[in-house]
C-alpha positions in Angstrom: 118.7 117.8 90.6 119.4 120.7 92.8 118.7 120.8 96.5 116.1 123.5 96.1 114.3 121.4 93.4 114.3 118.4 95.7 112.9 120.5 98.6 110.1 121.9 96.4 109.2 118.5 95.1 109.3 117.0 98.6 107.0 119.7 100.0 104.5 119.5 97.2 104.2 115.7 97.7 103.7 116.2 101.4 101.1 118.9 100.9 99.2 116.6 98.4 99.3 113.7 100.8 97.9 115.8 103.7 95.2 117.2 101.4 94.2 113.7 100.4 94.0 112.7 104.1 91.9 115.7 105.1 89.5 115.2 102.1 89.1 111.5 103.0 88.2 112.4 106.6 85.7 114.9 105.4 84.1 112.3 103.1 83.8 109.9 106.0 82.3 112.5 108.3 79.7 113.7 105.6 78.7 110.1 105.0 77.7 109.8 108.7 74.9 112.4 108.1 73.5 110.9 104.9 70.7 108.4 105.0 70.8 106.0 106.9 72.1 108.3 109.5 75.1 107.1 111.6 76.0 104.3 109.2 79.0 104.5 107.0 78.5 102.7 103.6 81.2 100.2 102.7 82.0 102.1 99.5 82.9 105.1 101.5 85.3 103.1 103.6 86.8 101.7 100.3 87.3 105.2 98.9 88.9 106.4 102.1 91.2 103.3 102.1 92.2 104.2 98.5 92.9 107.8 99.5 95.1 106.5 102.4 97.0 104.3 100.0 97.5 107.3 97.6 98.6 109.5 100.5 101.0 106.8 101.7 102.4 106.5 98.2 103.1 110.2 98.1 104.7 110.1 101.6 106.6 106.9 100.6 108.1 108.7 97.6 109.0 111.6 99.9 110.6 109.3 102.4 112.4 107.5 99.6 114.1 110.6 98.4 115.1 111.6 102.0 116.4 108.1 102.7 118.5 108.2 99.5 120.0 111.5 100.5 120.7 110.4 104.0 122.4 107.2 102.8 124.5 109.2 100.3 125.6 111.7 102.9 126.4 108.9 105.4 128.4 106.9 102.9 130.4 110.0 101.9 131.2 110.9 105.5 132.2 107.2 106.2 134.5 107.3 103.2 136.1 110.5 104.4 136.7 109.0 107.8 138.2 105.9 106.4 140.5 107.9 104.1 141.7 110.1 107.0 142.5 106.9 109.1 144.8 105.7 106.4 
């Protein structure tokens, strides 16, 4: 997988996660104005929680790719330093 493909995939996952968060917040805000006013129904909170989990999953996948790349780069540099020391 090329670096450009990884960046495109990462950014699309991040955008999708933020869109889910914003949509979830809008749903909660709209539910405040539906009868009975000022009360958020438990199903709305459940749906918002599911959206947070989905967004977290997208962000988790994003962070997992970034973490793997960081670990690979760090281990490569560490190997180079230990080879130079010999």
